[in-house]
C-alpha positions as CSV (number, residue, x, y, z in Angstrom):
1,M,0.1,0.1,0.1
2,N,1.4,3.6,-0.9
3,I,0.8,5.3,2.1
4,W,1.8,8.9,0.4
5,R,-1.1,8.5,-2.3
6,R,-3.5,7.2,0.4
7,G,-3.0,10.4,2.3
8,L,-1.8,8.5,5.4
9,V,1.3,10.8,5.2
10,R,0.6,13.9,3.7
11,I,3.6,16.6,2.5
12,T,2.5,20.0,1.7
13,P,4.6,22.0,-1.0
14,A,5.5,24.4,2.0
15,A,6.4,21.6,4.3
16,G,8.3,19.9,1.4
17,W,10.3,23.2,0.6
18,A,11.1,23.7,4.3
19,A,12.6,20.2,4.4
20,L,14.8,20.6,1.6
21,L,16.0,23.8,2.8
22,F,16.7,22.4,6.3
23,V,18.7,19.5,4.4
24,A,20.5,22.1,2.5
25,V,21.3,24.3,5.4
26,M,22.7,21.2,7.2
27,L,24.9,20.2,4.3
28,A,26.1,23.7,3.8
29,G,27.0,24.0,7.3
30,Q,28.9,20.4,7.3
31,T,30.6,21.8,3.9
32,A,31.7,25.0,5.8
33,L,33.3,23.2,8.6
34,A,35.0,20.9,6.2
35,A,36.3,24.1,4.2
36,E,37.4,25.6,7.6
37,E,39.3,22.6,8.7
38,T,41.3,22.2,5.3
39,T,42.1,26.0,4.5
40,A,41.6,29.6,5.9
41,V,40.7,31.9,3.1
42,A,38.9,35.6,3.5
43,H,35.6,34.2,1.9
44,R,34.0,30.9,1.7
45,G,34.1,30.2,-1.9
46,W,30.7,29.5,-3.7
47,L,28.9,29.2,-0.4
48,S,29.3,32.8,0.1
49,V,26.9,33.7,-2.6
50,I,24.0,31.3,-1.4
51,P,22.5,33.4,1.3
52,P,21.9,36.5,-1.0
53,V,20.8,34.2,-4.0
54,L,18.4,32.3,-2.0
55,A,16.9,35.5,-0.3
56,I,16.2,37.3,-3.9
57,G,15.2,34.0,-5.5
58,L,12.7,33.1,-3.0
59,A,11.5,36.6,-2.5
60,L,10.8,37.1,-6.3
61,W,9.4,33.5,-6.5
62,K,7.3,33.0,-3.6
63,R,6.2,36.8,-3.0
64,Q,7.1,36.3,0.7
65,V,9.9,39.0,1.2
66,L,10.2,38.5,4.9
67,V,10.3,34.5,5.0
68,A,12.7,35.1,1.9
69,L,15.1,37.2,4.2
70,V,14.7,35.1,7.3
71,L,15.8,32.0,5.4
72,G,18.4,33.5,3.5
73,L,19.9,34.9,6.7
74,F,19.5,31.9,8.5
75,T,21.3,29.8,6.0
76,G,24.3,32.2,5.7
77,I,24.8,32.0,9.6
78,V,24.7,28.3,9.4
79,I,27.4,28.5,7.1
80,I,29.3,30.5,9.3
81,E,28.6,29.0,12.5
82,G,28.2,25.3,11.1
83,N,25.5,24.3,13.7
84,P,21.8,25.3,12.8
85,F,20.9,25.5,16.5
86,T,23.6,28.0,17.3
87,A,22.9,29.8,14.1
88,F,19.3,30.2,15.2
89,L,20.6,31.9,18.4
90,R,23.0,33.9,16.6
91,L,20.4,35.0,14.4
92,G,18.7,37.0,17.1
93,D,21.0,38.1,19.6
94,E,24.1,39.0,17.0
95,Y,22.7,40.0,13.6
96,L,19.2,41.3,14.2
97,V,20.3,43.1,17.3
98,G,23.4,44.1,16.0
99,A,21.6,45.9,12.8
100,L,19.2,47.6,15.2
101,A,22.2,48.7,17.6
102,D,24.1,50.4,14.9
103,G,23.5,54.0,15.2
104,D,23.2,55.0,11.5
105,H,20.8,52.1,11.2
106,A,19.0,53.2,14.3
107,A,18.4,56.9,12.8
108,I,17.0,55.4,9.3
109,L,14.6,53.7,11.3
110,M,13.8,56.7,13.5
111,F,13.4,58.7,10.4
112,T,11.1,56.4,8.6
113,A,8.7,55.9,11.9
114,I,8.8,59.7,12.4
115,L,8.1,60.8,8.6
116,G,5.4,57.9,8.7
117,G,3.9,59.9,11.5
118,M,4.0,63.0,9.9
119,V,2.4,61.3,6.9
120,G,-0.4,60.0,8.9
121,V,-1.1,63.1,10.5
122,L,-1.5,65.0,7.4
123,S,-3.4,62.3,5.5
124,K,-6.2,61.9,8.2
125,S,-6.3,65.6,9.0
126,G,-7.1,66.3,4.9
127,A,-3.9,68.2,4.5
128,T,-2.8,65.9,2.1
129,E,-6.1,66.2,0.3
130,G,-5.4,70.0,0.1
131,I,-2.3,69.5,-1.8
132,V,-3.6,67.0,-4.0
133,H,-6.4,69.5,-5.1
134,W,-3.6,72.0,-5.6
135,L,-1.4,69.8,-7.6
136,G,-4.3,68.5,-9.4
137,G,-5.0,71.9,-10.7
138,K,-1.4,72.1,-11.9
139,V,-0.9,68.8,-13.4
140,G,-2.9,67.6,-16.7
141,G,-3.7,64.0,-16.4
142,R,-1.8,60.8,-15.9
143,R,1.3,61.8,-18.0
144,G,1.5,65.2,-15.8
145,G,1.2,63.4,-12.7
146,Q,4.3,61.2,-13.7
147,M,6.2,64.1,-15.0
148,A,5.6,66.3,-11.7
149,T,7.0,63.0,-9.9
150,A,10.1,62.7,-11.8
151,A,10.7,66.6,-11.6
152,M,10.1,66.4,-7.9
153,G,12.4,63.3,-7.5
154,T,15.2,65.3,-9.8
155,A,15.1,68.3,-7.6
156,I,15.6,66.9,-4.2
157,F,19.1,65.7,-5.3
158,F,21.0,66.1,-2.1
159,D,20.1,62.7,-0.4
160,D,18.4,59.7,-1.7
161,Y,16.6,58.6,1.6
162,A,15.0,62.1,2.0
163,N,14.3,62.1,-1.9
164,T,12.5,58.8,-1.7
165,L,10.4,59.2,1.5
166,L,9.2,62.6,0.5
167,V,8.3,62.3,-3.0
168,G,6.7,59.1,-2.4
169,A,4.5,60.3,0.3
170,T,3.6,63.5,-1.2
171,M,3.0,62.3,-4.8
172,R,0.9,59.2,-3.9
173,P,-2.3,60.5,-3.1
174,L,-2.2,62.4,-6.5
175,T,-1.0,59.3,-8.7
176,D,-3.7,57.5,-6.9
177,R,-6.5,59.7,-8.0
178,L,-4.8,59.5,-11.6
179,R,-5.1,55.9,-11.5
180,I,-1.3,55.5,-12.0
181,S,-0.2,52.3,-10.6
182,R,1.6,52.0,-7.4
183,E,4.5,50.1,-9.0
184,K,5.2,52.9,-11.9
185,L,5.0,55.5,-8.8
186,A,7.7,53.0,-6.9
187,W,9.9,53.1,-10.2
188,L,9.8,57.0,-10.6
189,V,10.6,57.4,-7.1
190,D,13.5,54.7,-7.0
191,S,14.9,56.1,-10.5
192,T,15.4,59.6,-9.4
193,A,16.9,58.9,-5.7
194,A,20.2,57.0,-5.9
195,P,20.9,57.5,-9.7
196,V,20.3,61.5,-9.3
197,A,22.4,61.5,-5.7
198,T,25.4,59.8,-7.1
199,V,25.9,62.3,-10.1
200,A,24.7,65.3,-8.3
201,V,27.4,67.6,-8.0
202,V,26.6,68.4,-4.5
203,S,24.9,65.5,-2.3
204,T,25.4,63.2,0.9
205,W,26.7,60.6,-1.5
206,V,29.2,62.6,-3.4
207,G,30.9,63.1,0.0
208,F,31.4,59.6,0.4
209,E,32.4,58.8,-3.2
210,V,34.9,61.6,-2.8
211,G,36.3,60.4,0.2
212,L,37.0,56.9,-1.2
213,I,38.8,58.3,-4.0
214,Q,40.8,60.8,-1.9
215,D,42.1,58.0,0.2
216,A,42.7,55.8,-3.1
217,M,44.9,58.6,-4.3
218,A,46.6,58.8,-0.9
219,S,47.6,55.1,-1.0
220,M,49.3,55.8,-4.5
221,G,50.9,58.9,-3.1
222,Q,49.2,61.2,-5.7
223,S,48.4,64.7,-4.5
224,S,45.5,65.2,-7.3
225,Q,42.2,66.8,-6.3
226,A,39.9,64.0,-5.6
227,Y,36.7,66.3,-6.0
228,T,38.1,67.5,-9.6
229,F,38.7,63.7,-10.1
230,F,35.1,63.0,-9.4
231,L,33.5,66.0,-11.4
232,Q,35.6,64.3,-14.6
233,S,34.3,61.1,-14.0
234,I,30.5,62.4,-14.2
235,P,30.1,61.8,-17.7
236,Y,31.2,58.4,-17.6
237,S,28.3,57.6,-15.2
238,F,26.4,56.0,-17.9
239,Y,23.9,54.0,-15.9
240,P,22.7,56.6,-13.5
241,L,22.5,59.3,-16.3
242,L,20.8,57.0,-18.7
243,T,18.2,55.9,-15.9
244,M,17.3,59.7,-15.6
245,V,17.1,60.0,-19.2
246,M,14.9,57.0,-19.3
247,V,12.4,58.5,-16.7
248,Y,11.1,61.2,-19.0
249,P,10.4,59.6,-22.2
250,V,8.3,57.0,-20.2
251,A,6.6,59.7,-18.4
252,T,5.9,61.9,-21.1
253,T,4.7,59.4,-23.6
254,G,2.9,57.3,-21.5
255,R,4.8,54.1,-22.9
256,D,5.4,51.2,-21.1
257,Y,6.4,47.6,-21.7
258,G,6.9,44.2,-19.8
259,P,5.3,43.7,-16.3
260,M,5.0,47.5,-15.7
261,L,2.4,47.9,-18.8
262,Q,0.6,45.3,-17.5
263,A,0.3,47.0,-14.0
264,E,-0.9,50.3,-15.6
265,R,-3.5,48.7,-17.8
266,R,-4.8,47.1,-14.3
267,A,-4.9,50.5,-12.7
268,L,-6.2,52.3,-15.8
269,H,-8.9,50.3,-16.6
270,L,-9.9,48.4,-13.4
271,G,-8.8,51.0,-10.8
272,Q,-6.7,48.6,-9.0
273,L,-3.4,50.4,-8.0
274,L,-2.4,47.3,-6.5
275,A,-2.1,43.8,-8.2
276,P,-4.7,41.4,-6.5
277,G,-3.5,39.6,-3.3
278,A,-0.4,42.5,-3.1
279,R,1.1,43.2,0.0
280,P,2.1,46.9,0.2
281,A,5.1,47.6,2.4
282,S,3.2,50.6,3.9
283,D,-0.5,51.2,4.5
284,V,-0.5,54.9,5.6
285,P,-4.0,56.4,4.8
286,V,-4.0,58.3,1.8
287,A,-6.0,61.2,0.5
288,G,-9.8,60.4,0.5
289,E,-9.7,58.4,3.9
290,V,-10.3,61.6,5.9
291,D,-13.3,62.7,7.9
292,P,-16.1,64.1,5.2
293,D,-17.1,66.8,7.8
294,L,-14.0,68.2,7.5
295,K,-13.6,71.3,5.0
296,P,-10.9,71.2,2.4
297,A,-7.6,72.3,3.8
298,S,-5.1,74.7,2.3
299,P,-2.0,73.2,0.5
300,L,0.3,74.8,2.8
301,L,-1.0,72.7,5.7
302,A,0.7,69.8,4.1
303,G,3.3,71.7,2.3
304,I,4.7,73.8,5.1
305,P,5.8,70.5,7.1
306,I,7.3,69.0,3.8
307,L,9.0,72.1,3.3
308,G,10.3,72.0,6.6
309,V,11.8,68.6,6.1
310,I,13.6,69.8,3.1
311,V,14.9,73.1,4.4
312,T,16.2,71.4,7.6
313,T,17.8,68.7,5.9
314,A,19.7,71.2,3.5
315,L,20.5,73.4,6.3
316,G,21.4,70.4,8.5
317,L,23.8,69.1,6.4
318,Y,25.5,72.4,6.0
319,F,25.9,73.5,9.5
320,N,26.5,69.8,10.8
321,G,29.2,69.4,8.1
322,R,30.8,72.8,8.6
323,G,31.0,72.2,12.5
324,A,32.6,68.8,11.8
325,A,35.0,69.8,9.5
326,I,36.4,72.6,11.4
327,A,36.6,70.4,14.4
328,D,38.7,68.1,12.0
329,G,41.3,71.5,11.5
330,I,39.7,72.5,8.3
331,A,39.6,76.7,8.9
332,D,37.5,77.6,5.9
333,P,35.8,74.2,4.8
334,G,34.1,74.5,1.3
335,L,30.9,72.9,0.2
336,R,32.8,69.6,-0.7
337,E,34.3,69.6,2.7
338,V,31.1,70.3,4.5
339,L,29.0,67.7,2.7
340,N,32.1,65.2,3.4
341,N,32.0,65.7,7.1
342,A,28.4,66.0,7.6
343,N,26.4,63.1,9.4
344,S,23.5,62.7,7.1
345,F,21.7,60.4,9.4
346,S,21.7,62.8,12.3
347,V,20.3,65.5,10.1
348,L,17.8,63.3,8.6
349,M,16.5,62.7,12.2
350,W,16.1,66.4,12.7
351,A,14.2,66.9,9.7
352,A,11.6,64.3,10.5
353,L,11.4,65.8,14.0
354,V,10.7,69.1,12.4
355,G,8.4,68.1,9.8
356,A,6.4,65.9,12.4
357,T,6.4,68.7,15.0
358,L,4.9,71.0,12.3
359,A,2.3,68.7,11.1
360,V,1.0,68.3,14.7
361,T,1.3,71.9,15.5
362,L,-0.5,73.3,12.2
363,T,-3.2,70.6,12.4
364,T,-4.2,71.2,15.7
365,A,-3.5,75.2,15.7
366,T,-6.1,75.3,12.6
367,R,-8.8,73.3,14.7
368,R,-8.8,70.3,12.2
369,F,-7.7,67.8,14.8
370,T,-7.3,67.9,18.6
371,L,-3.9,66.9,19.8
372,A,-5.5,63.5,21.0
373,D,-6.7,63.0,17.3
374,A,-3.1,64.2,16.0
375,M,-1.4,62.0,18.2
376,D,-3.5,59.0,17.1
377,G,-2.9,59.8,13.4
378,F,0.9,60.0,14.0
379,I,1.0,56.5,15.7
380,D,-1.3,55.0,12.8
381,G,1.3,56.3,10.4
382,S,4.3,55.2,12.3
383,K,2.6,51.7,12.8
384,A,2.1,51.5,9.2
385,M,6.1,51.3,8.6
386,I,6.3,48.3,10.9
387,V,6.5,45.9,7.9
388,A,9.3,47.8,6.0
389,V,11.2,48.4,9.2
390,A,11.3,44.3,9.7
391,I,12.5,44.4,6.0
392,L,15.3,46.8,6.5
393,L,16.5,45.1,9.7
394,L,16.6,41.5,7.9
395,A,18.2,43.1,4.7
396,W,20.8,45.0,7.2
397,S,21.5,41.6,8.9
398,L,21.9,39.7,5.6
399,S,24.3,42.3,4.4
400,S,26.5,41.6,7.5
401,V,26.3,37.9,6.7
402,C,27.4,38.4,3.4
403,K,30.2,40.6,4.8
404,N,31.3,37.7,7.2
405,L,31.3,35.2,4.0
406,G,33.2,37.3,2.4
407,T,30.7,37.3,-0.8
408,A,32.0,40.6,-2.2
409,E,35.6,39.0,-2.4
410,Y,34.5,35.9,-3.9
411,L,32.8,37.6,-6.8
412,I,36.0,40.0,-7.2
413,E,37.9,37.1,-7.1
414,V,36.2,34.9,-9.7
415,S,36.4,38.1,-12.1
416,R,39.9,38.7,-12.2
417,D,40.8,36.3,-14.7
418,V,38.7,38.4,-17.3
419,L,40.1,41.7,-16.7
420,S,41.8,43.5,-19.5
421,A,42.7,47.3,-19.9
422,R,39.9,47.9,-22.8
423,L,37.5,45.9,-21.0
424,L,38.1,46.9,-17.5
425,P,35.2,49.7,-17.4
426,L,32.8,47.0,-18.5
427,V,33.7,44.1,-16.1
428,V,34.2,46.7,-13.2
429,F,30.6,47.7,-14.0
430,V,29.1,44.1,-14.2
431,L,31.1,43.3,-11.1
432,A,29.9,46.2,-8.9
433,A,26.5,45.8,-10.0
434,A,26.5,42.1,-8.9
435,V,28.1,42.6,-5.7
436,S,25.6,45.6,-5.1
437,F,22.8,43.6,-6.0
438,A,23.8,40.6,-4.1
439,T,24.6,42.3,-0.9
440,G,22.1,45.1,-1.1
441,T,24.8,47.5,0.0
442,S,26.0,50.5,-2.7
443,W,28.3,52.2,-0.2
444,G,29.6,48.9,1.1
445,T,30.4,48.0,-2.5
446,M,32.0,51.3,-3.6
447,A,34.0,51.0,-0.3
448,I,35.1,47.3,-1.3
449,L,35.9,48.3,-4.9
450,M,37.4,51.5,-5.1
451,P,40.8,50.9,-3.3
452,L,41.1,48.1,-5.8
453,V,39.8,49.7,-9.0
454,Y,41.4,52.9,-8.7
455,P,45.0,51.8,-9.1
456,M,44.2,49.1,-11.3
457,G,42.4,51.9,-13.7
458,H,45.3,53.8,-13.6
459,Q,48.3,51.3,-14.2
460,L,46.5,48.5,-16.5
461,P,46.1,50.8,-19.1
462,L,49.6,52.1,-19.1
463,D,50.8,48.4,-18.8
464,A,49.0,47.5,-21.8
465,G,51.0,50.3,-23.9
466,L,47.7,52.2,-24.5
467,P,48.0,56.0,-25.5
468,V,47.8,58.3,-22.8
469,A,44.5,59.8,-23.7
470,T,42.9,56.4,-23.6
471,A,44.4,55.4,-20.4
472,L,42.8,58.3,-18.9
473,H,39.3,57.5,-20.5
474,I,39.8,53.9,-19.0
475,H,40.9,55.3,-15.7
476,L,38.1,57.8,-15.1
477,A,35.4,55.1,-16.8
478,A,36.4,52.4,-14.3
479,V,36.2,54.7,-11.1
480,S,32.9,55.9,-12.4
481,A,32.1,52.0,-13.1
482,V,32.3,51.3,-9.6
483,L,29.7,54.1,-8.6
484,A,27.1,53.3,-11.5
485,G,27.5,49.5,-10.7
486,A,26.6,50.4,-7.0
487,V,23.8,52.2,-8.1
488,F,22.5,49.3,-10.2
489,G,22.4,47.3,-7.4
490,D,21.0,50.1,-5.0
491,H,18.3,51.1,-7.3
492,C,16.8,47.5,-7.7
493,S,18.0,44.7,-5.5
494,P,15.1,43.3,-3.6
495,I,17.4,43.4,-0.3
496,S,18.6,47.2,-0.9
497,D,17.6,49.9,1.7
498,T,16.7,52.4,-1.0
499,T,14.3,49.9,-3.1
500,I,12.9,48.8,0.1
501,L,12.1,52.6,1.1
502,S,10.6,53.3,-2.4
503,S,8.2,50.6,-1.7
504,L,7.5,51.8,1.7
505,A,7.0,55.4,0.7
506,T,4.6,54.4,-2.1
507,G,3.0,51.7,-0.7
508,S,3.8,49.6,-3.3
509,D,4.0,45.6,-3.0
510,H,7.8,45.1,-2.5
511,V,8.0,42.1,-4.9
512,D,5.9,44.0,-7.5
513,H,8.0,47.0,-7.5
514,V,11.1,44.7,-8.0
515,K,9.7,42.8,-10.6
516,T,8.4,45.4,-12.8
517,Q,11.5,47.6,-12.4
518,L,14.1,45.1,-13.1
519,P,13.1,45.1,-17.1
520,Y,13.7,48.8,-17.1
521,A,16.8,48.9,-15.0
522,L,18.2,45.9,-17.2
523,T,17.4,47.9,-20.4
524,V,19.3,50.9,-19.0
525,A,22.4,48.7,-18.0
526,G,22.6,46.9,-21.4
527,V,22.4,50.1,-23.0
528,A,25.1,51.6,-20.9
529,A,27.5,48.5,-21.3
530,V,27.0,48.2,-25.1
531,V,27.3,52.0,-26.1
532,G,29.2,53.3,-22.9
533,Y,31.2,51.1,-20.9
534,V,32.7,49.0,-24.1
535,P,33.6,52.0,-26.5
536,V,35.2,54.1,-23.7
537,G,38.0,51.3,-23.5
538,Y,38.8,52.2,-27.0
539,G,38.9,55.8,-26.5
540,V,35.6,56.7,-27.7
541,S,34.4,60.1,-26.1
542,P,31.8,59.6,-23.1
543,W,29.8,62.7,-24.7
544,I,29.1,60.3,-27.8
545,S,28.4,57.4,-25.6
546,L,25.7,59.4,-23.7
547,G,24.1,60.7,-26.8
548,L,23.9,57.3,-28.4
549,G,22.7,55.9,-25.1
550,A,20.0,58.6,-24.8
551,V,18.9,57.9,-28.2
552,A,18.9,54.2,-27.8
553,V,17.0,54.6,-24.5
554,V,14.6,56.6,-26.3
555,V,14.2,54.1,-29.3
556,V,13.6,51.4,-27.0
557,V,10.9,53.3,-25.2
558,W,8.9,54.0,-28.3
559,R,9.7,50.6,-30.2
560,F,8.3,48.4,-27.5
561,G,6.5,50.4,-25.2
562,K,2.8,50.7,-25.5
563,R,0.1,53.1,-24.0
564,A,-2.0,51.7,-21.4
565,G,-5.0,53.4,-22.6
566,D,-4.5,52.3,-26.2
567,M,-5.3,48.3,-25.3
568,P,-7.7,46.6,-23.1
569,L,-6.3,44.9,-20.1
570,E,-5.0,41.4,-21.1
571,P,-6.7,38.3,-18.8
């Protein structure tokens, strides 16, 4: 008698996968122990890529982001500890607690929760409705809504976190009313966050990037100006610049392709802003979910707190950075030194507190809310961020595991055999993108690769006997490729904090955001590689590459994109 077919023993698909994962974890742990006994290396070989691949793959396949992150994290700790029971304990007391105890992480979580509370107050009091009415009179239709979102994202260039949360929270009520899908809004927000911040002349990213270049120069005994070198490398930032180029043709023409087109059709024809069964990363109340007895609010009621966040961030970065620079012995710091020394995480905390205080004060002073009602709205808005907070903690913990496993070092090692002078920018871009996508950390990727790539980009072309002008092209392009590849991962990795915050700010399902965004990101990455990072190794001007890349992006959108309103929704 077959007890399996008779149902006396039933194994559900979930139980089956759990059993297979348990076996895989046990085998991985035993393999790791054996590897430790035979050799001591800086990384764990192919085992080091299992945790991020498992987490990303399960998240995209099963649409259970939290479960996927926990399983990837647990598997990585088993590989490190060699014992699943010890690993279970370390999961909580070392990695999750460590992620939360990090001062910068805590500041981001507090910024997220407080800003969510501010949005909750503005939404429930009808203040968001007021700014939506005002924007609605300035914006014409769905294309206008997308253009306004892209323009606002481009304008807030000084920090990607502030950009993501402010633009997403501000524009979501308007785009909801215009029947723009949450996936589209998340892509617009995400594509004008890190890609903009990394090439802005002044931003929190630039301070970090220039600092890495300066350290690499110092290690080689060079006295050149790192900031000048960075400015020279901007035209070689093909991926971030072409991502920004792609946003505007998509917004102005209303053309989409791939999963994004299906999402836009669904939103336009059925009014379903989220896919059936979607689990949004946050559920802060939006415009329309307010007391019907409240009179329409002035747009200033929401505009002042939002402006307060922007102004506080800008001024905070300046004065905090200036004070730190002077304390370090820089008598008269310039803007670059100011941003390089600013503690952006502390500044974002200040900005969130100012915005929340203004929101509560204005809504109570105008008698739209009692203080008790305002605090209820604040708490509801903060609670809506709990899923995103959990995802962030798990993603940071997984990043720590990848660091301990040497995931980045392994990926770098396996790519060394394909390095050549002319192909160096392309290989560096692909490598940085892979490391950033797998680990979810763009700044970590830059910190790991820049000390290796800067001297390599300087010396390898000269050793190959290439002309000095071509060698300089390759050097600038290789350094820029580190930054651009890191942005690719930060832009679309399911375990990247910026990608997570984009889902949070826009109320999008995180997996849907990643799935709809990836085809666009891969399109731009492909164009950047073919017309940018390959030709530059042969001395082609980056301006020619950017021009050809922009044309290619527009052609792809026009040729393969279709308007959601031109076709009925596919079943």
